[in-house]
PLY file of the C-alpha trace (Angstrom):
ply
format ascii 1.0
element vertex 643
property float x
property float y
property float z
element edge 642
property int vertex1
property int vertex2
end_header
25.14 111.46 20.06
23.17 114.87 20.33
22.91 116.96 17.11
22.58 120.70 16.93
19.11 122.33 16.29
20.02 122.24 12.35
20.76 118.49 12.01
17.86 117.46 14.00
15.53 119.09 11.88
16.85 117.70 8.45
16.81 114.39 10.27
13.60 114.70 11.62
12.31 115.77 7.98
14.27 112.96 6.49
12.12 110.47 8.94
9.08 111.97 7.87
10.06 111.72 4.16
11.21 107.96 4.78
7.79 107.50 6.69
5.79 108.65 3.87
7.55 106.97 1.16
7.35 103.81 2.96
3.28 104.49 3.63
3.04 104.91 -0.07
4.98 101.15 -1.01
2.76 99.92 1.50
-0.47 101.18 -0.02
0.56 100.26 -3.48
1.57 96.47 -2.34
-2.13 96.14 -0.12
-3.81 97.58 -3.49
-2.34 94.97 -5.51
-3.31 92.37 -2.77
-6.85 93.51 -2.46
-7.20 93.32 -6.18
-6.11 89.85 -6.15
-8.37 88.95 -3.24
-11.62 90.67 -5.22
-10.72 87.76 -8.16
-11.50 84.92 -5.70
-14.38 86.44 -4.02
-17.22 83.89 -3.68
-20.39 84.40 -5.62
-23.50 86.06 -4.62
-26.47 84.10 -3.18
-28.34 82.83 -6.14
-31.59 84.17 -7.08
-34.86 82.27 -5.94
-37.15 81.99 -8.79
-40.43 80.53 -9.04
-41.56 78.91 -12.17
-45.01 78.27 -12.81
-46.32 76.15 -15.97
-49.88 75.71 -16.91
-51.34 74.13 -19.83
-54.93 73.54 -21.07
-54.34 69.90 -22.10
-54.72 67.29 -19.66
-53.65 63.69 -19.80
-56.57 60.98 -20.42
-56.53 57.67 -20.59
-56.51 54.93 -23.43
-59.16 55.53 -25.92
-60.17 52.32 -27.82
-62.05 52.14 -30.67
-61.07 55.71 -32.50
-64.21 56.83 -35.07
-62.87 58.95 -37.98
-65.79 59.78 -40.67
-65.40 59.58 -44.50
-64.70 62.79 -46.14
-62.40 64.40 -48.77
-58.70 64.08 -48.91
-56.04 65.70 -51.21
-52.17 65.73 -50.39
-49.04 66.37 -52.41
-45.73 65.17 -51.86
-42.60 63.25 -53.27
-41.66 60.17 -51.96
-37.93 58.20 -52.82
-38.78 54.57 -53.56
-36.76 51.59 -54.49
-35.92 51.31 -58.24
-38.69 50.45 -60.42
-41.58 50.63 -58.06
-44.94 52.74 -58.52
-43.53 55.57 -56.81
-40.08 55.56 -58.21
-40.29 58.76 -60.64
-41.71 60.90 -57.45
-45.24 61.57 -56.98
-46.23 64.80 -57.37
-49.80 65.04 -56.74
-52.24 62.37 -55.50
-56.02 63.40 -55.42
-58.43 61.32 -53.66
-62.29 61.94 -53.52
-64.57 60.44 -50.38
-62.19 57.48 -49.69
-61.95 56.16 -45.81
-58.54 56.67 -44.76
-56.69 53.26 -44.38
-54.59 51.20 -47.49
-55.53 51.58 -50.84
-55.92 48.09 -52.52
-53.15 47.44 -55.56
-55.26 49.30 -58.79
-53.99 50.32 -62.12
-52.67 53.54 -62.14
-56.21 55.21 -63.05
-58.55 53.33 -61.82
-62.13 53.80 -59.53
-62.81 52.62 -56.49
-66.44 51.44 -56.08
-68.95 53.45 -54.50
-65.97 55.66 -53.61
-64.55 58.01 -56.10
-61.48 58.12 -58.59
-58.01 58.54 -57.81
-54.99 59.68 -60.00
-51.25 60.04 -60.11
-49.18 62.52 -61.95
-45.69 61.73 -62.10
-42.98 64.74 -61.68
-39.40 63.21 -63.02
-36.08 65.53 -62.33
-33.78 66.22 -65.39
-30.22 65.53 -64.96
-27.49 68.47 -64.56
-24.32 68.68 -66.19
-20.95 69.02 -64.50
-17.56 70.58 -65.54
-14.16 71.18 -63.33
-11.02 72.13 -64.48
-8.14 71.48 -62.01
-4.52 72.52 -62.68
-1.84 72.25 -59.78
1.56 73.17 -60.22
4.79 73.32 -58.18
8.28 74.97 -59.14
11.35 74.34 -56.91
14.67 75.53 -57.47
17.24 74.60 -54.76
20.92 74.87 -56.27
22.85 74.95 -53.05
26.36 75.71 -52.40
28.25 74.62 -49.38
31.80 75.02 -49.32
34.16 74.86 -45.78
37.24 74.01 -47.50
38.84 74.73 -51.09
40.43 71.34 -52.55
41.04 73.52 -55.59
38.31 71.97 -57.64
36.49 73.65 -59.89
33.09 73.17 -60.27
30.21 74.15 -62.91
27.97 76.41 -62.49
24.56 75.06 -61.18
22.48 76.67 -63.72
24.39 75.32 -66.40
22.34 72.05 -65.48
18.97 73.79 -66.23
19.12 73.54 -69.95
20.05 70.26 -70.03
17.10 69.29 -67.97
14.88 71.15 -70.12
16.49 68.81 -73.07
15.36 65.84 -71.60
11.92 67.41 -71.34
12.03 68.22 -74.85
13.00 64.83 -75.27
9.89 63.20 -73.15
7.39 65.79 -75.08
8.60 63.70 -78.43
8.32 60.70 -77.14
4.81 61.08 -75.53
2.02 60.67 -78.11
-0.66 60.57 -75.88
-1.90 64.08 -75.22
-5.41 65.08 -73.29
-8.01 67.11 -75.18
-7.35 71.04 -75.30
-9.23 72.82 -72.77
-12.52 74.03 -74.33
-13.12 78.02 -74.61
-17.09 77.39 -74.46
-19.56 74.21 -74.13
-19.37 73.59 -78.06
-15.76 72.92 -78.30
-15.99 70.10 -75.74
-17.19 67.76 -78.19
-14.72 69.07 -81.21
-11.59 68.75 -78.99
-12.71 65.44 -77.81
-13.18 64.24 -81.58
-9.66 65.79 -82.35
-7.99 63.95 -79.46
-10.08 60.67 -80.60
-8.51 61.14 -84.33
-5.31 61.71 -82.97
-5.09 58.56 -80.96
-6.62 56.49 -83.61
-3.56 57.30 -85.94
-0.89 57.60 -83.41
2.31 55.90 -84.48
5.30 54.80 -82.07
8.30 57.76 -82.98
11.54 56.53 -84.18
14.26 57.38 -81.58
17.27 55.43 -80.89
18.15 53.85 -77.72
14.04 53.95 -76.72
11.80 51.24 -75.70
8.34 51.67 -76.85
5.55 49.76 -76.85
2.12 50.88 -78.42
-0.77 48.59 -78.95
-4.75 48.94 -79.36
-7.94 46.88 -78.31
-7.85 43.80 -76.39
-4.02 43.78 -76.23
-4.13 47.22 -74.23
-6.67 45.75 -71.64
-5.77 44.59 -68.23
-2.67 44.51 -66.46
0.54 45.72 -68.28
3.66 46.74 -67.22
6.55 48.01 -68.96
5.07 46.16 -72.37
4.40 43.10 -70.44
0.92 41.64 -69.64
0.93 40.55 -65.89
-1.35 38.95 -63.08
-1.00 41.39 -60.50
-0.05 45.04 -60.36
3.71 45.69 -58.65
4.08 47.28 -55.31
4.92 50.55 -55.13
6.43 50.73 -51.51
8.59 47.45 -52.72
10.09 49.57 -55.79
10.98 52.55 -53.18
14.89 53.27 -53.15
16.32 51.74 -50.15
16.83 54.75 -48.12
13.39 55.84 -48.20
12.14 52.31 -47.19
14.32 52.47 -44.08
15.19 56.01 -43.48
15.92 55.60 -39.88
18.82 53.02 -40.57
21.22 55.92 -41.06
20.80 57.05 -37.18
19.90 53.91 -35.51
22.08 51.33 -36.92
25.41 50.03 -34.91
27.58 50.38 -37.95
25.92 54.00 -39.13
28.73 56.34 -40.74
29.86 58.79 -38.68
29.60 61.37 -41.43
26.91 61.72 -44.04
26.38 64.13 -47.12
23.04 63.88 -48.59
22.47 66.01 -51.92
19.60 63.54 -52.95
16.07 62.18 -51.85
13.84 64.32 -53.26
10.19 63.19 -53.74
7.77 64.38 -56.47
4.12 63.00 -56.47
1.33 63.66 -58.76
-2.20 61.76 -57.51
-5.29 62.07 -59.04
-8.65 59.98 -58.79
-12.03 60.54 -60.89
-14.76 58.59 -59.77
-18.21 59.13 -61.49
-21.67 57.54 -61.58
-23.22 60.47 -63.39
-25.78 59.38 -65.71
-27.04 55.72 -66.95
-29.60 53.60 -68.05
-30.15 50.12 -69.34
-31.08 51.07 -72.80
-29.71 54.17 -74.38
-30.89 54.89 -77.94
-28.61 57.41 -79.75
-29.38 58.55 -83.15
-26.22 59.90 -83.95
-22.54 58.75 -83.37
-21.49 56.35 -80.36
-17.62 57.04 -79.47
-15.83 55.18 -76.72
-11.85 55.63 -76.29
-9.93 54.63 -73.24
-6.43 55.61 -73.72
-3.27 55.55 -71.31
-0.08 57.04 -72.34
3.37 56.75 -69.85
6.55 57.74 -70.33
9.85 57.51 -68.56
12.89 59.56 -69.47
16.21 59.87 -67.62
19.92 60.84 -67.15
21.67 59.12 -64.38
25.62 58.76 -65.53
27.59 59.09 -62.20
31.52 59.68 -62.24
34.20 60.11 -59.73
37.85 60.31 -59.52
38.22 57.17 -57.66
39.78 54.08 -59.03
41.33 56.16 -61.81
37.68 57.87 -62.93
35.63 55.02 -62.59
31.89 55.90 -63.70
29.40 54.63 -61.03
26.64 52.05 -62.03
23.21 53.32 -62.55
20.83 51.56 -60.54
17.63 53.78 -61.65
14.22 51.92 -62.16
11.64 53.09 -64.40
8.43 51.21 -64.18
5.23 52.00 -66.31
2.19 50.00 -64.69
-1.68 50.42 -66.41
-4.63 48.61 -65.69
-7.66 48.84 -68.01
-10.43 46.84 -67.38
-14.33 46.42 -67.39
-16.66 44.38 -65.03
-20.30 43.36 -65.57
-22.97 44.86 -63.14
-26.57 43.71 -64.24
-29.67 45.99 -63.35
-31.39 44.90 -59.98
-34.21 42.94 -60.44
-37.67 44.29 -59.08
-40.43 43.06 -57.49
-43.10 43.80 -60.33
-43.69 41.70 -63.14
-44.47 43.12 -66.57
-43.92 45.71 -68.52
-44.74 49.39 -68.18
-47.85 50.57 -67.22
-47.21 54.45 -67.59
-44.45 56.76 -69.11
-42.83 59.91 -67.62
-40.26 61.81 -69.76
-38.10 64.56 -68.74
-35.92 66.88 -71.29
-32.60 68.85 -71.92
-32.45 71.41 -74.73
-28.95 71.21 -75.79
-25.89 68.75 -74.36
-25.29 66.89 -71.08
-21.46 66.81 -70.08
-19.97 65.48 -67.44
-16.16 66.88 -68.06
-13.06 66.76 -65.76
-9.94 68.23 -66.31
-6.84 67.50 -64.08
-3.62 68.73 -64.92
-0.48 68.27 -62.48
3.14 69.57 -63.11
6.20 69.41 -61.04
9.37 71.05 -61.57
12.17 71.22 -59.60
16.29 72.39 -60.03
18.45 70.84 -57.46
21.81 70.96 -58.34
23.72 71.12 -55.61
27.60 71.92 -55.16
29.40 70.76 -51.89
33.02 70.99 -50.87
33.57 69.86 -47.44
35.98 68.34 -44.91
34.89 67.35 -41.52
36.24 68.29 -38.10
33.40 66.96 -35.66
33.16 63.18 -34.84
29.96 62.87 -36.51
28.12 65.03 -39.39
25.00 64.88 -41.08
24.50 67.23 -44.27
21.78 67.58 -46.12
21.11 69.70 -49.14
18.07 68.22 -50.69
15.18 66.03 -49.49
12.72 68.04 -51.25
9.38 67.03 -51.35
6.64 68.12 -54.02
3.08 66.92 -54.01
-0.12 67.49 -56.25
-3.50 65.90 -55.27
-6.71 65.96 -56.50
-9.76 63.44 -55.59
-13.26 63.72 -57.19
-16.68 61.98 -56.53
-19.52 63.04 -58.66
-22.87 61.11 -58.08
-25.97 61.90 -60.81
-28.76 60.30 -62.38
-30.09 56.66 -63.65
-33.21 56.50 -65.97
-34.90 53.44 -67.53
-34.23 54.66 -71.15
-32.12 57.57 -72.24
-32.50 58.87 -75.85
-30.08 61.18 -77.51
-30.89 63.14 -80.37
-27.16 63.96 -81.18
-23.99 61.88 -80.39
-22.65 59.94 -77.32
-18.87 60.30 -77.05
-16.83 58.76 -73.76
-13.33 59.56 -73.84
-11.37 58.83 -70.82
-7.48 59.91 -71.13
-4.40 59.65 -68.65
-1.21 61.00 -69.83
1.85 60.51 -67.33
5.61 61.58 -67.96
8.63 61.35 -65.77
12.01 63.53 -66.61
15.16 63.12 -64.32
18.76 64.29 -64.67
21.06 62.64 -61.86
24.54 63.37 -63.34
26.37 63.47 -60.17
30.31 64.11 -60.11
32.36 63.09 -56.93
35.78 64.14 -56.23
38.04 62.62 -53.40
41.43 62.94 -52.50
43.74 60.21 -51.61
42.09 56.84 -51.19
38.34 55.71 -50.27
36.60 52.89 -49.18
33.43 54.73 -47.82
29.92 54.15 -49.37
28.69 56.66 -52.48
24.78 56.09 -53.42
24.63 58.19 -56.53
21.60 56.28 -58.35
18.86 53.82 -56.60
16.15 56.66 -58.29
12.53 55.38 -59.06
10.29 56.85 -62.12
6.88 55.50 -61.60
3.74 56.00 -63.79
0.50 53.86 -62.79
-2.76 54.41 -64.13
-6.04 52.72 -63.64
-9.09 53.33 -66.14
-11.90 51.10 -64.55
-15.44 51.03 -65.75
-18.59 48.80 -63.86
-21.20 48.26 -66.30
-20.93 46.62 -70.13
-22.13 48.07 -72.91
-23.49 46.41 -75.80
-23.91 48.20 -79.07
-26.79 47.38 -81.43
-27.86 48.99 -84.89
-30.88 51.09 -84.23
-34.41 49.42 -84.22
-37.57 50.99 -85.99
-39.13 51.18 -82.60
-36.48 53.30 -80.76
-36.08 55.45 -83.96
-39.85 55.95 -84.06
-39.59 57.23 -80.28
-36.91 59.29 -80.77
-38.30 61.09 -83.57
-41.91 61.50 -81.57
-39.72 62.83 -78.31
-38.07 65.08 -80.74
-41.60 66.43 -81.95
-42.87 67.38 -78.13
-44.69 64.40 -77.51
-43.99 62.09 -74.79
-45.31 59.10 -76.31
-43.35 55.74 -76.62
-43.63 53.42 -79.61
-45.29 50.15 -78.47
-42.15 48.45 -79.66
-40.13 50.10 -76.58
-42.99 48.99 -74.04
-42.95 45.64 -75.41
-39.30 44.94 -75.08
-37.96 42.45 -72.90
-35.49 44.62 -71.57
-38.26 47.12 -70.19
-39.59 43.70 -68.14
-40.21 44.45 -64.30
-40.46 48.45 -64.88
-43.92 49.30 -64.06
-42.96 53.49 -64.60
-40.99 53.82 -67.27
-38.75 56.95 -66.98
-37.07 58.25 -69.97
-34.83 60.82 -70.54
-34.43 62.82 -74.05
-31.54 64.65 -74.78
-31.50 67.26 -77.43
-28.02 67.53 -78.54
-24.71 65.37 -77.38
-23.94 63.20 -74.37
-20.05 64.28 -73.78
-18.66 62.21 -70.69
-14.72 63.44 -70.98
-12.57 62.54 -68.15
-8.58 63.89 -68.65
-5.64 63.68 -66.68
-2.20 64.71 -67.55
0.73 64.35 -64.71
4.07 65.79 -65.36
7.47 65.38 -63.32
10.65 66.95 -64.02
13.59 67.00 -61.82
17.10 67.89 -62.22
19.60 66.53 -59.67
22.81 67.25 -61.09
25.34 67.50 -57.83
29.26 68.21 -57.49
30.53 66.75 -54.46
34.38 67.05 -53.20
35.54 65.58 -50.29
38.99 65.82 -48.14
40.82 62.94 -47.58
42.46 63.34 -44.14
38.74 62.75 -42.39
37.53 59.75 -44.72
39.00 56.58 -43.17
39.30 55.78 -39.56
40.70 53.01 -37.78
37.72 50.90 -38.26
37.46 51.50 -41.89
35.23 53.72 -43.66
32.89 56.22 -41.84
31.51 58.39 -44.59
28.33 57.75 -46.74
27.45 60.04 -49.68
23.83 60.19 -51.23
23.18 62.04 -54.39
20.86 59.84 -56.07
17.59 58.03 -53.86
15.01 60.16 -55.81
11.59 59.20 -56.56
9.07 60.62 -59.02
5.54 59.50 -59.03
2.36 59.85 -61.36
-0.68 57.86 -60.14
-3.99 58.43 -61.61
-7.45 56.60 -61.67
-10.24 56.99 -63.90
-13.40 55.01 -62.26
-16.72 54.94 -63.78
-19.41 53.06 -61.86
-22.62 52.29 -63.97
-24.79 49.44 -65.10
-24.99 46.90 -68.22
-26.33 48.85 -70.83
-27.69 47.91 -74.60
-26.77 51.24 -76.59
-28.91 51.23 -80.30
-26.95 53.56 -82.29
-28.26 55.31 -85.84
-24.80 56.58 -86.97
-21.45 55.47 -86.61
-20.07 53.75 -83.79
-16.25 53.54 -82.96
-14.82 51.68 -79.38
-11.27 51.48 -78.55
-8.71 50.89 -75.92
-4.72 52.13 -76.41
-2.28 52.08 -74.42
1.29 53.46 -74.89
4.42 52.78 -72.70
8.00 54.19 -73.40
11.26 54.66 -71.71
14.58 56.62 -72.75
17.54 56.53 -70.74
20.27 59.33 -71.81
23.95 58.71 -71.41
25.18 61.72 -73.20
26.82 64.36 -71.33
24.65 66.72 -69.99
26.31 69.84 -71.11
26.46 69.13 -74.54
22.78 69.00 -74.72
21.54 72.24 -74.06
18.96 72.74 -76.90
15.93 74.25 -75.24
14.10 75.02 -78.25
11.19 72.48 -78.01
10.42 73.07 -74.04
7.40 72.42 -72.97
5.21 75.10 -72.62
4.24 74.38 -69.52
7.73 74.37 -68.16
8.12 77.98 -69.85
5.28 79.27 -67.75
7.63 78.80 -64.77
10.99 79.09 -65.87
12.71 82.77 -65.94
14.65 83.92 -68.70
18.12 83.15 -67.19
16.69 79.30 -66.56
16.21 78.71 -70.13
19.19 80.51 -71.82
21.84 77.86 -73.24
24.46 78.38 -71.03
28.36 78.42 -71.85
30.76 75.46 -71.33
34.43 75.56 -71.29
36.46 78.09 -68.80
33.50 80.57 -69.00
31.45 77.85 -67.07
33.77 76.84 -64.45
32.55 77.90 -61.39
34.66 77.74 -58.23
32.94 78.84 -54.60
34.80 81.72 -53.02
36.09 80.11 -49.48
37.58 82.41 -47.02
40.22 81.06 -44.62
38.77 82.78 -41.63
35.67 81.31 -39.53
32.05 82.99 -40.88
30.23 84.98 -38.50
27.08 83.06 -39.17
27.78 79.75 -38.82
25.22 78.82 -41.95
26.72 81.30 -44.31
27.85 78.65 -46.51
24.61 76.95 -46.46
22.67 80.03 -47.06
24.98 81.00 -49.90
0 1
1 2
2 3
3 4
4 5
5 6
6 7
7 8
8 9
9 10
10 11
11 12
12 13
13 14
14 15
15 16
16 17
17 18
18 19
19 20
20 21
21 22
22 23
23 24
24 25
25 26
26 27
27 28
28 29
29 30
30 31
31 32
32 33
33 34
34 35
35 36
36 37
37 38
38 39
39 40
40 41
41 42
42 43
43 44
44 45
45 46
46 47
47 48
48 49
49 50
50 51
51 52
52 53
53 54
54 55
55 56
56 57
57 58
58 59
59 60
60 61
61 62
62 63
63 64
64 65
65 66
66 67
67 68
68 69
69 70
70 71
71 72
72 73
73 74
74 75
75 76
76 77
77 78
78 79
79 80
80 81
81 82
82 83
83 84
84 85
85 86
86 87
87 88
88 89
89 90
90 91
91 92
92 93
93 94
94 95
95 96
96 97
97 98
98 99
99 100
100 101
101 102
102 103
103 104
104 105
105 106
106 107
107 108
108 109
109 110
110 111
111 112
112 113
113 114
114 115
115 116
116 117
117 118
118 119
119 120
120 121
121 122
122 123
123 124
124 125
125 126
126 127
127 128
128 129
129 130
130 131
131 132
132 133
133 134
134 135
135 136
136 137
137 138
138 139
139 140
140 141
141 142
142 143
143 144
144 145
145 146
146 147
147 148
148 149
149 150
150 151
151 152
152 153
153 154
154 155
155 156
156 157
157 158
158 159
159 160
160 161
161 162
162 163
163 164
164 165
165 166
166 167
167 168
168 169
169 170
170 171
171 172
172 173
173 174
174 175
175 176
176 177
177 178
178 179
179 180
180 181
181 182
182 183
183 184
184 185
185 186
186 187
187 188
188 189
189 190
190 191
191 192
192 193
193 194
194 195
195 196
196 197
197 198
198 199
199 200
200 201
201 202
202 203
203 204
204 205
205 206
206 207
207 208
208 209
209 210
210 211
211 212
212 213
213 214
214 215
215 216
216 217
217 218
218 219
219 220
220 221
221 222
222 223
223 224
224 225
225 226
226 227
227 228
228 229
229 230
230 231
231 232
232 233
233 234
234 235
235 236
236 237
237 238
238 239
239 240
240 241
241 242
242 243
243 244
244 245
245 246
246 247
247 248
248 249
249 250
250 251
251 252
252 253
253 254
254 255
255 256
256 257
257 258
258 259
259 260
260 261
261 262
262 263
263 264
264 265
265 266
266 267
267 268
268 269
269 270
270 271
271 272
272 273
273 274
274 275
275 276
276 277
277 278
278 279
279 280
280 281
281 282
282 283
283 284
284 285
285 286
286 287
287 288
288 289
289 290
290 291
291 292
292 293
293 294
294 295
295 296
296 297
297 298
298 299
299 300
300 301
301 302
302 303
303 304
304 305
305 306
306 307
307 308
308 309
309 310
310 311
311 312
312 313
313 314
314 315
315 316
316 317
317 318
318 319
319 320
320 321
321 322
322 323
323 324
324 325
325 326
326 327
327 328
328 329
329 330
330 331
331 332
332 333
333 334
334 335
335 336
336 337
337 338
338 339
339 340
340 341
341 342
342 343
343 344
344 345
345 346
346 347
347 348
348 349
349 350
350 351
351 352
352 353
353 354
354 355
355 356
356 357
357 358
358 359
359 360
360 361
361 362
362 363
363 364
364 365
365 366
366 367
367 368
368 369
369 370
370 371
371 372
372 373
373 374
374 375
375 376
376 377
377 378
378 379
379 380
380 381
381 382
382 383
383 384
384 385
385 386
386 387
387 388
388 389
389 390
390 391
391 392
392 393
393 394
394 395
395 396
396 397
397 398
398 399
399 400
400 401
401 402
402 403
403 404
404 405
405 406
406 407
407 408
408 409
409 410
410 411
411 412
412 413
413 414
414 415
415 416
416 417
417 418
418 419
419 420
420 421
421 422
422 423
423 424
424 425
425 426
426 427
427 428
428 429
429 430
430 431
431 432
432 433
433 434
434 435
435 436
436 437
437 438
438 439
439 440
440 441
441 442
442 443
443 444
444 445
445 446
446 447
447 448
448 449
449 450
450 451
451 452
452 453
453 454
454 455
455 456
456 457
457 458
458 459
459 460
460 461
461 462
462 463
463 464
464 465
465 466
466 467
467 468
468 469
469 470
470 471
471 472
472 473
473 474
474 475
475 476
476 477
477 478
478 479
479 480
480 481
481 482
482 483
483 484
484 485
485 486
486 487
487 488
488 489
489 490
490 491
491 492
492 493
493 494
494 495
495 496
496 497
497 498
498 499
499 500
500 501
501 502
502 503
503 504
504 505
505 506
506 507
507 508
508 509
509 510
510 511
511 512
512 513
513 514
514 515
515 516
516 517
517 518
518 519
519 520
520 521
521 522
522 523
523 524
524 525
525 526
526 527
527 528
528 529
529 530
530 531
531 532
532 533
533 534
534 535
535 536
536 537
537 538
538 539
539 540
540 541
541 542
542 543
543 544
544 545
545 546
546 547
547 548
548 549
549 550
550 551
551 552
552 553
553 554
554 555
555 556
556 557
557 558
558 559
559 560
560 561
561 562
562 563
563 564
564 565
565 566
566 567
567 568
568 569
569 570
570 571
571 572
572 573
573 574
574 575
575 576
576 577
577 578
578 579
579 580
580 581
581 582
582 583
583 584
584 585
585 586
586 587
587 588
588 589
589 590
590 591
591 592
592 593
593 594
594 595
595 596
596 597
597 598
598 599
599 600
600 601
601 602
602 603
603 604
604 605
605 606
606 607
607 608
608 609
609 610
610 611
611 612
612 613
613 614
614 615
615 616
616 617
617 618
618 619
619 620
620 621
621 622
622 623
623 624
624 625
625 626
626 627
627 628
628 629
629 630
630 631
631 632
632 633
633 634
634 635
635 636
636 637
637 638
638 639
639 640
640 641
641 642
């Protein structure tokens, strides 16, 4: 079909336009293709570089009989050697004149090699340092959840009303706990003052009078060994075996053939405080203390809880409590004799190092867990299987310190020597749950099975034997105080110094302070309110629902491990040694909403709680709390959970 002139021109123009457009498009595609090809282009040829290495040294054959002429030799070095050897203190300078190279004969420390000259040794002994750490670890959780997809006409208490009840239990535990760690020192001098104040409190401590509380307070050898809930035993109980059943086999709910179709879990929280302090800082086979010697080991363990659960099933039955509280303590000392050396005889020389002021090894560890987990659930199920979890929280504090220091043959202390090791552990739990069911019910309700666990270990390697100060050690202390490095002959001839060729002596002008303090606190509020619709509770095969409102675990584990050697301690002043063990438990059965006085709340908790958390809640109609439930399905399916 022929076109007129104008149509031909237009068609021709359009054809040219389309051709150019297609060419541009092909060019763009071609450029992209070339770019990809460029990426895979092979590398260029390697450069051919010739490297020529020359050296003026040439390898020669074996040359036996190498001769070296006698000449003067001088060297300075420090050598680490086995304990009690000639070089044990570290050789600072070795000066030898006109001596042929080779092995020197065994000679006294200052001697002359016939025909060759004189050699001498100068020793340098490193002084100890001090160490002080403060570790404060704190967790706070507020997890008061509300889940409601049906209105069963049940009036709930506002979850915040249980905060004051938890605080009241914490106040009870604070009253019951008589073992406190020393106050944090403001300066170095306050370390000894606070330690002595704590020792005085522990020495005069008496068991508080509290109706319903189980209390055991012992001193001395009665506190030594393994003691659990006031009873001596030969083996520490296993924490794993004591865990709640659902935590021993957490997979059982999903894997067992008879697992319930519907599970409501508002419990299962875990709190853990764990601390380990291992020290081997400063020790000697002989220690002379011109002042007083004080050594105290103390453990205080308290468990307080309220686990009174109620339900409208079986005419308002009270669910029995299976909460378990355990206090287990181990205080032990084992012998560790000084290793024998190959040297026989007493010291041939003395090397002294000095410290002006105090030497301290101080570690403070404070661990706190606070949690409010008071859940409200009003639920009916429409699915075949449902798993509703509003809790299962985990709060953990952990600290692990290892400190390795110095050992000497003799330590002389111008002031006092204080060893204070204290562990204070407290668990507080409120788990008063209420469960409302419309109609009959034959399912499984686990409202208890909680565990409150305190475990403490104070382990000392090295037995300290206390003796009255002798004249030889007292004279040595006065000589060192005057600035001289000489040691009394009675000290050099002491049997304890046999096998020591170089006597390493540390003189401390002030006090030797060893303070290890661990405080652990767990506070949990888990007062849950659960309402269930009856039409889905039973099936043809029987119960198909499980309710878990307990299964909480509160754990405190602390260890103080002091590694040293057997020592004889000569004391010029007074001496006091004691081991103390305090274990207490209290179970409250009162209505938690009646007990709301928080005037004595522990200061640590006040630091975390907002004003509205510690105010006394109202009871009665003003405290009733009914969740607002819409008949319309929510646009956000997680709305009820997030509420």
